[in-house]
C-alpha positions in Angstrom: 20.1 124.3 63.3 22.8 121.4 62.6 25.7 124.1 62.3 25.2 125.2 65.2 25.4 121.7 67.1 28.4 121.0 64.9 30.4 124.0 66.1 31.2 122.6 69.7 31.9 119.3 68.2 34.5 120.4 65.9 35.2 122.6 68.9 36.5 120.1 71.3 38.0 117.5 68.3 40.5 120.8 67.7 41.4 120.7 71.1 41.6 117.2 71.8 43.7 117.3 68.7 46.2 120.3 69.9 46.1 118.7 73.5 47.2 115.6 71.9 49.9 117.2 69.7 51.3 119.2 72.4 51.7 116.4 74.4 53.3 114.5 71.7 55.6 117.0 71.6 56.3 117.5 74.9 57.0 113.6 75.3 59.4 113.8 72.1 61.3 116.7 73.8 61.5 114.6 76.8 62.6 111.8 75.3 65.2 113.6 73.1 66.7 115.2 76.8 67.1 112.2 77.9 68.8 110.7 74.8 70.7 113.6 75.6 71.5 113.4 79.2 72.5 109.6 78.1 75.0 110.6 75.5 76.6 113.3 77.8 76.8 110.8 80.6 78.4 108.5 78.4 80.8 110.9 76.8 82.0 111.6 80.6 82.4 108.4 81.7 84.5 107.8 78.6 86.7 110.7 79.3 87.1 109.8 82.7 88.7 106.3 81.5 90.6 108.5 79.2 92.0 110.3 82.1 93.4 106.8 84.4 94.0 105.7 81.2 96.5 108.7 80.9 97.8 108.0 84.6 98.8 104.6 84.3 101.2 105.7 81.6 102.7 108.0 83.4 103.4 106.1 86.1 104.8 103.0 84.0 107.0 105.1 81.8 108.5 107.1 84.5 110.1 110.0 85.1 112.9 110.0 82.0 109.7 108.9 79.3 108.1 110.6 76.4 104.0 110.5 77.6 101.4 110.9 75.3 100.5 114.8 73.9 98.0 116.4 71.9 99.9 115.1 68.2 100.0 111.1 70.0 97.2 110.5 72.1 96.2 107.5 74.0 92.8 106.5 72.1 90.3 103.5 73.0 86.7 103.4 71.0 85.6 99.9 72.6 83.5 101.1 75.1 80.4 100.5 74.1 80.2 102.7 71.4 81.9 105.6 73.1 85.8 106.5 72.5 88.4 108.8 74.5 91.1 110.5 73.6 93.8 111.5 76.4 97.0 113.1 76.4 99.7 115.3 78.8 101.0 119.0 78.4 103.8 119.5 80.0 106.5 122.5 79.5 108.1 120.0 76.8 108.1 116.6 75.0 110.2 114.8 77.8 109.4 115.4 81.5 111.6 117.7 83.5 112.6 116.4 86.7 109.9 118.0 89.2 107.7 119.3 86.9 103.6 118.7 87.0 101.6 117.7 83.9 98.2 118.7 83.2 95.8 115.7 81.7 93.0 116.8 78.9 90.6 113.8 78.2 88.0 114.3 75.3 85.2 111.4 75.5 82.9 111.0 72.4 79.4 109.2 72.6 77.5 109.9 69.1 77.8 113.6 68.6 78.1 114.6 71.9 81.5 115.3 73.2 83.1 116.2 77.1 86.4 117.7 77.6 87.8 117.3 81.4 91.0 118.4 82.8 93.3 117.5 85.7 95.8 120.1 86.5 99.4 119.6 88.1 99.2 116.0 88.5 102.6 114.6 90.0 104.8 112.6 87.6 106.4 109.6 89.6 109.9 108.1 89.4 109.0 104.1 87.7 111.1 102.3 90.2 109.9 102.3 93.8 111.8 103.5 97.2 111.5 102.3 101.1 111.0 103.9 103.9 110.8 102.5 107.2 109.0 104.8 110.3 110.3 103.7 113.5 110.2 106.8 115.6 112.0 105.0 118.9 110.8 107.3 122.0 109.2 110.2 119.7 107.0 108.0 118.3 103.2 108.8 119.4 101.3 106.0 121.6 99.5 105.4 124.5 96.7 102.9 125.5 93.2 103.8 126.9 91.6 102.2 129.8 88.3 101.8 130.5 86.7 104.5 133.0 89.6 105.0 133.7 91.3 108.9 133.0 95.0 107.5 133.4 97.7 108.9 131.0 99.4 106.0 129.6 101.9 107.9 127.2 105.5 107.3 129.0 104.8 103.4 129.4 107.0 100.8 127.5 104.1 98.3 126.6 100.2 98.8 125.6 97.9 97.2 127.0 94.9 95.6 124.2 92.4 93.6 125.9 88.8 93.6 124.8 86.1 95.7 127.0 89.2 97.0 128.9 91.9 99.0 127.1 93.1 99.9 123.6 95.9 101.1 122.1 96.2 104.1 120.0 99.3 104.8 117.0 100.2 107.6 114.8 102.8 107.7 112.8 104.2 110.8 111.3 104.5 111.0 107.0 106.4 113.9 107.1 109.3 112.6 105.6 107.8 111.1 102.6 108.3 113.5 99.4 105.5 115.6 98.6 103.5 114.1 95.6 104.5 110.5 96.9 102.1 107.5 95.6 102.3 104.9 98.4 102.4 101.7 96.9 102.6 99.5 100.0 102.5 100.2 103.4 102.6 97.9 106.4 102.4 99.0 110.0 103.7 96.1 112.5 103.3 95.9 116.7 105.3 93.4 118.2 103.3 91.4 120.9 105.4 90.7 124.0 102.7 88.9 125.1 99.3 87.4 125.1 97.1 84.3 125.3 94.1 83.3 123.7 92.9 83.6 119.6 91.7 86.3 117.2 92.2 88.9 114.4 93.0 91.5 115.9 91.8 94.9 114.2 92.8 98.5 113.5 90.0 101.1 113.3 91.1 105.0 112.1 90.4 107.6 114.9 88.4 110.5 113.7 89.9 113.1 116.4 93.6 114.6 117.0 95.0 113.0 120.2 98.5 113.4 122.3 100.8 111.2 123.8 100.9 113.0 127.1 97.1 113.6 127.2 95.0 111.3 125.8 92.8 109.1 128.3 89.1 106.9 128.4 87.7 110.5 128.3 89.5 113.1 126.4 91.8 113.2 123.8 94.1 115.6 125.3 93.6 115.7 128.9 91.1 118.4 128.6 89.1 117.8 125.0 85.9 115.2 125.8 86.2 112.3 123.0 82.6 112.4 121.5 82.6 108.7 122.7 84.6 107.7 125.3 87.4 105.4 124.6 88.1 107.1 121.3 86.2 108.6 117.9 86.3 105.6 115.4 85.2 105.4 112.1 83.1 102.1 112.7 84.7 100.1 109.7 88.1 98.3 110.2 90.8 99.6 108.6 92.8 96.0 108.4 93.0 92.7 110.4 95.3 90.4 111.1 95.5 86.9 113.4 97.5 86.9 116.9 100.4 84.0 116.3 101.2 84.2 119.9 103.8 85.9 122.3 107.3 87.1 121.0 105.8 87.6 116.8 105.3 90.5 115.1 101.5 91.6 114.0 101.5 92.9 110.8 98.6 94.9 108.8 98.4 96.1 105.3 97.5 100.2 105.6 97.9 100.6 102.3 94.9 102.8 101.3 94.3 104.7 103.9 98.3 105.6 104.3 98.6 107.0 100.9 95.1 108.8 101.4 96.6 110.4 104.6 100.2 111.1 102.1 98.0 113.4 99.7 95.5 114.6 102.4 92.7 113.4 101.4 92.0 112.1 104.7 93.9 113.9 108.3 96.0 111.5 109.8 94.8 110.7 113.1 96.3 107.6 114.2 95.0 103.8 114.2 93.1 102.1 117.3 93.7 98.7 118.3 91.0 96.5 118.9 91.7 93.2 120.3 88.7 90.5 120.1 87.5 88.8 122.8 89.6 85.7 122.0 92.0 87.1 123.4 92.3 87.2 127.2 95.5 89.7 127.4 97.7 91.1 124.8 100.9 93.5 125.0 103.0 95.3 122.5 106.0 96.7 122.9 105.8 100.4 122.7 107.8 103.5 121.5 109.2 103.5 124.5 110.4 99.9 125.0 114.0 99.4 126.2 114.4 96.9 122.5 114.4 99.2 119.7 114.0 97.0 117.4 110.7 95.9 119.0 108.8 99.9 118.7 106.2 99.7 116.5 107.5 100.6 112.6 105.5 101.2 109.8 107.1 100.2 106.3 106.4 101.8 103.4 107.2 101.6 99.8 106.3 104.3 97.1 107.1 105.8 94.0 108.4 109.3 94.2 107.4 112.2 92.3 109.9 113.1 89.5 112.4 115.4 90.6 112.8 114.0 94.6 115.5 112.5 95.4 116.1 108.8 95.5 117.1 107.1 98.9 119.5 104.1 100.0 119.5 102.9 103.4 123.5 101.1 102.9 124.7 98.5 105.2 128.0 97.8 105.5 130.8 95.1 103.9 133.2 95.8 106.4 134.0 97.2 109.6 135.4 96.8 113.1 137.6 98.5 115.7 141.3 98.5 116.4 142.8 99.0 119.8 145.9 100.5 120.9 146.3 98.7 124.2 149.7 96.7 124.2 147.6 93.6 124.6 145.5 94.3 121.8 147.2 96.2 119.6 147.7 93.0 117.0 144.1 91.6 117.7 141.3 91.7 115.2 137.9 91.9 115.7 136.3 92.1 112.4 133.8 89.5 113.1 132.6 90.6 116.8 129.0 92.2 117.1 130.6 95.3 118.8 132.7 98.4 117.5 134.5 100.4 120.3 135.6 104.1 120.2 137.3 105.9 122.9 140.0 108.1 123.5 141.5 107.2 127.2 144.7 106.7 126.9 144.8 103.0 125.0 142.6 104.5 122.4 140.1 102.8 120.4 139.4 103.3 116.5 136.0 102.5 114.1 136.9 100.8 110.6 133.9 101.0 108.3 133.2 101.0 104.6 130.0 101.3 102.6 129.5 100.3 98.8 128.3 103.4 96.9 128.9 101.7 93.5 125.3 101.0 92.8 125.0 105.0 92.5 125.9 106.1 89.1 129.2 109.0 88.8 126.6 111.4 87.4 124.3 111.8 89.8 124.4 114.2 93.1 124.6 113.3 96.1 122.4 115.8 98.0 122.6 114.3 101.9 124.4 111.1 103.6 124.3 110.6 106.7 126.4 107.4 108.5 124.4 106.4 111.7 126.2 103.9 114.3 123.8 103.2 117.3 125.6 103.3 121.0 124.7 100.0 122.4 126.3 100.6 125.5 128.6 102.3 127.9 131.1 100.2 129.9 132.4 103.0 132.5 129.2 104.4 133.8 125.4 104.6 133.0 126.1 107.6 130.6 128.7 110.4 129.6 130.7 112.2 132.2 131.7 114.7 129.5 130.8 116.1 126.3 132.7 113.7 123.3 133.3 114.9 119.8 133.5 111.9 117.3 135.3 112.6 113.8 134.8 111.0 110.7 138.1 110.5 108.7 137.9 109.6 104.8 140.8 106.6 105.1 143.8 107.1 102.6 144.9 103.3 102.9 143.0 99.5 101.8 142.3 97.3 105.1 140.5 94.2 105.5 138.3 93.4 107.6 139.4 90.1 109.5 143.2 91.2 108.5 143.4 94.6 110.5 144.8 95.5 113.6 146.2 98.7 115.4 149.3 98.3 114.0 148.4 96.6 110.4 145.8 97.4 107.7 146.1 93.6 106.2 148.5 90.6 107.6 152.2 91.7 106.9 151.5 95.1 105.4 151.4 97.9 108.6 149.7 101.1 109.1 152.0 104.0 108.0 150.3 105.6 111.1 149.3 103.2 113.6 145.3 103.4 114.2 144.6 103.7 110.5 145.8 106.4 107.7 143.3 108.9 107.0 143.0 112.7 105.9 143.7 115.5 108.6 140.4 117.1 107.9 137.6 115.6 109.2 134.5 114.3 106.6 131.7 115.0 109.2 131.4 115.1 113.3 129.4 115.3 116.0 129.1 115.9 119.7 128.0 113.4 121.9 126.7 115.4 124.5 127.2 115.1 128.9 125.0 112.6 129.8 124.3 110.4 126.8 123.0 107.2 127.5 123.2 103.8 125.4 119.7 103.1 123.0 120.3 105.9 120.9 121.1 106.5 117.1 124.6 108.7 116.9 124.9 111.0 113.6 127.6 111.9 111.7 126.8 113.8 107.7 129.6 113.1 105.1 127.8 114.3 102.5 130.9 115.9 100.8 132.9 113.2 100.9 130.1 110.6 99.6 129.2 112.4 96.7 133.1 112.3 96.3 133.3 108.6 96.4 130.4 108.9 94.0 131.8 110.8 91.3 135.1 109.3 92.0 137.2 111.9 93.1 138.0 110.3 96.3 139.1 106.5 96.7 136.4 104.7 98.7 138.5 103.0 101.4 136.0 103.7 103.8 135.9 105.7 107.1 138.0 105.8 110.3 136.3 107.2 113.5 138.0 108.4 116.0 137.3 110.3 119.7 138.7 113.9 119.0 138.7 115.2 123.2 140.3 113.0 126.2 137.6 111.1 128.4 136.9 108.8 130.2 134.0 106.6 128.7 134.4 104.2 126.1 131.6 104.1 123.2 130.1 100.6 122.2 128.2 100.8 118.9 126.7 97.4 117.4 128.6 96.3 114.1 127.3 94.8 111.1 127.2 91.2 112.8 125.0 92.6 115.3 121.6 91.7 114.4 119.6 94.3 116.1 121.0 98.2 114.5 124.1 97.7 112.7 125.1 100.5 111.0 123.9 102.4 108.3 124.8 104.9 105.6 121.8 106.8 104.4 122.1 108.5 100.6 120.1 110.6 98.8 121.0 111.7 95.1 119.1 112.9 92.4 
């Protein structure tokens, strides 16, 4: 009988023992799995750190540098027991102009390794470039009036009053080179009027809208906002203090602009949110009569390798010369304006830019002369189409001495009005009905390229009107603080 009594006890002990063994085994497996997961997480974090290290080294080195390779990777082992090894693969040891790279990084922790890669990473130039977006009347801005179905897209000012009206602004970043990395971005709006105090905020718009259709209820005149007054991200992008009428409001929008440019966020613009402490605030719109007051977005960015470098050069000298018998011996080099006409008493413009900062080995891809037409003394608009030509000056001249007769004091032009090549370096047609307040642009790419290479001596340009016209054109000179001339040069 005793044996039969002990048998259940033995079986029970065996079951308990087996259960305990299984439980311990499961705990061990779970512990091993948890340990393996932790090791893998640490290895992955190390690999990601290596990826970022390689990106930073690429940015610091620029387009002409040697990047870490599989033979000479960047490494670090001081990561709480983890380490990484990262390198960049490109078609050669030196980055070819315009070639993206593939970054590979291997992270290790204990016996666990994790390798991650990022393909088509753009290489960037080491020196930043600048771009100012101030599109003028083609800009996209309006404001929304509370419970108001009116569209204000053509107004010269934007009303911003808490609880009453909210401006919308949008800038087109299409002129940025693909793959550019934005280092800084400042959005600026000019306060034409205002009273009170407080911080004015910007919020990101989260729905497409149109300048000529948006109102309180709809984004484009027909499609309703989800929330009347605009669909917005709740967090402010930036804010800045109102400093009074006649001052600029400046917002740092660097992070958002970079995401717009890279496509990680859609560019649907921003809404201006005035605080309750401002009883009134009006901002100049893109339709404002004073071009310099219109909204602008100023960007500093690292161009991708292969992208052209862009320079906006100011003149080193400019003036006009006049054939009028009363004015032919007078110099106008200190004036804020330059007159251009062909009306019997012709007027020519002389202008010169210094391109010596561009190495002679570089290739000029575009060069655009930009002149701001600020007045028409005879009539509100041009009475005929006018052809403007830019010619290469063949003789040196002095800004404060040149006249219709002489290029410098005591030395006459060979041909009065300026010595220049017969063939125009570039031309443009100013259409019938053109009005002041616009930029006139002339392409002089080939001549600028010859200046840079040394094929042509840079004596500047002589601008003439080709056809007879009763109109005189008045352009801003370099002595004018508002919209002086520019030569916008792209090269690589």
